[in-house]
N, C-alpha and C positions, 0 to 999 in steps of 0.2 A: 504494500500500500504506500503510495507516494504522499508527500506533504499536503498536497491539495486535498486529496481524499481524506486523509487523517484529520485535517483542520475541519472539514465539513462534518465528519463523524463526531468531532468534539463540540460541534455547535457554533463554530466561528462563522460569523456573518460575512460573506464575501460579496454581498450585493453591490451594485453600482452606487457610487457617491457623486454628488454634485460638486463641481469645483468650488473652492472657498477663497478666502482672502489670500491665503498662502498655499503653495504647493504642498500637499500632504506627503508626497513621495517624489523626489527628483532623481533623475538618472544622470550619471556622468560616467562615460566609458562603460565598464562592466559592473558598476556599483549602483545600488538603489539606496538612497539616503532618505530616511523618513524625517518629517517634522516631529516635534514633541507631541505626543498624544496624551491628554489628561484623563484621569479617572473620573467617572461619574460621582464617586464618593468624595465628599468634601470634609475637610477638617484636618486636625493636627495629630500626627502619630506621637504617642507618648503623653498626650493631653486630651484624652477622650476617645481616641481610636487605638485599637490593639494591633499588634503585629499581624495577627490573623486577618483582620479587616484590611490592613495595608497590603498583605499578600494577595488577597482577592482583587484589590484595586489595581495592583501592578499587572495581574493577569488580564484584567479588563483593558488596560493600556495596550498590552501585547496583542490582544484580539483586534483592537482598533488599528494597530500598525499593520497587522496581516491583511486587513481589509484594504487599507491604502496601498500596500505593496501589490496586492492582487489587482487592484484597479489600475495601477500604473503599468504593471508588467503583463497582466492577463492570466497569470498562473503563479502558484507557489512552488511548483515543481522546477527542478534545475537551479535552485537557489541554495546558498550557504550563508548562515548567520555569521557575521564577522564581529560585530560590536554592539553592545547596548550601553546607553547612559540612562541610569535611573535616578530620578530626583524625588526626594521625599520631604514633604512638609513636616518638619520635625520640631518638637519641643526642645528647649535647652536641656542638654544632658541625654537626649535620646541617641542611642548608639547602635540600633539594630536595623539601620537602613539596608544592609546587605540581606537580612532575612526578609524584609519587605519585597525587595526587588527579585528575590528568588521566585516570586509568583510569575513574573514575566519570563525569567530564564527557564523555569520548569516547564512552562507551556511550550516554549520553543524547543526544548529538549524532547518533549513528548512528540512534537510534530516532525521535527527534522532529525532527531536522533542525538542522544547525548555524546556518543563516541564519534559521530559523523558530522553531518552538515550543521547540526545545531550547537556544536561545541564552540563557544564564543568567548571573546574578551568582554569585560564589563567593568563599569564604574557605578558605584551606588553612593550618592551624596545626600546630605541633609541640607535643607534650605529653610530660611526664615519665613518664606511664603512662596506659593505657586499661583499662577494665573487662576482666577475665579475661585480661589480657596481650595482647589483640588488637592486631595491627599497625596497623589502620586502623578508624576509625568515621566514618560519613557520615550526615548528615541532610539532608532536602530539603523545599522548599516548592513546591507545584504550584498553578497557577490552573486552575479549571474554567471553560473559555471559554464553554460553553453547555450547557444541559440540555434 
């Protein structure tokens, strides 16, 4: 089963998106670079929101990224996940950003394979605020392996 079929099986929405103010996924050479995608969940990790809630919010971001990548490229097949940047709206002293962003990484591992095309580099950072009060924002870089 390829990544496209696996994503659909997991309930990832790959339907068409309308263009927005910014490009949700830009291509340069053999790279697809997503904009930051924010979670629907609002609030601060470590001050009202739990790591588990943040994990699900990061997974939500990854699903949105996959939709944008699919809309830009037409398929999830033939891609390799290169890099994630995870941003977490964090209370002072909150240090579990990496556990929150595991929500995005784990979904990509499940779809693309942890030992294969889903094995990626990542940064997980805490922020004093994110746009619209979102709990999590994630961006990603994918390599197009072949066309």
